[in-house]
N, C-alpha and C positions, 0 to 999 in steps of 0.2 A: 776814213771819215768817222767821226764820233758825233753823236747827238747829245748836246748839253741841255739839260732840263733846267730852266730858269725859274727860281721861286717867284711867286706872285708879287712879293714886295720889291723885287728888282726888275720887273718887266717894264716899268716905265722907262728904263734905260736901254731896252732892247726893242723899242717900237712895239711894245706889248706882245712880243713873241714869247711863247711858252717854251719853245725849243729852238735851238740854233745848231746847225750842222757845220762842223769845222774839222780841219785835218790836224793830226798830231799823233805822235807815237808814245808820248808820256803826258801825264796830267799837266806838267809845266807847258808843253807845246800847245795842248788844247786850250789852256787858259790864256796863253799869250795870243793865240789867234782870235780867241773870243774878245779879248780886250782891244786888239787891233780893230776889230769890227765895231765894238761898243766901248770906247775909252772910259766912259763914266763908271763902268763896272770896276775899274781898277781900285779906286779908293773904297769901294764896298767890300772887296775881297782881300786886299792887301793893306798892311800898314805902311807908314812912310819909309820903313827900312826894307820893304819888299817881302816881309813875312806874311803868311796867311793870318788874317784876324783870328783870334782864339774862338770867336763865336761862329766860325764857318767850318763846316765839314764837307767832304766830298765823298761820293760813292761812285765806284766804277763797276757797272754791271751788278749792282746790289751789294758790293763789298766796300766797307768803309776803308778809305786809305789811311794809313797810319799817320799820326801827327808828325812824327819824325821821319823825314825823307819822303813824305807823301807826294810831293810834287814830282818825284822821280818814278812814281807808280806807272807801270805800262798801261797804255790804253789801246787795246786791240782794235782792228778795223771793225766798224759796225757797233762799237760799244756805246752804252748809254752812261753819260756822266751826269750825276745829280748834284746840284749845289744845295746844301741844307744849312740855312742860318738858324742859330739858336733863337727861339722866340721869347725866352724869358728875359733876356738881357743881363743875365748874371745872377 
């Protein structure tokens, strides 16, 4: 189980929950299960080709996942996954 920290600008899509606990062994697994529970998050996290939006970063236990192959990043049991959107918009 991992705890996903939802940024305030996305909480309207998670019933105002600041944190959601989901299962998964990789970042891809965790995000897939998060989207299963809250489908509206998909378009906020991924583009139409299934790639993570360039303005979104993920941290697993305080370590930023690399842009390349980041979805394969392991998520150990009890990890905290933080979704970090860029605030400047470019």
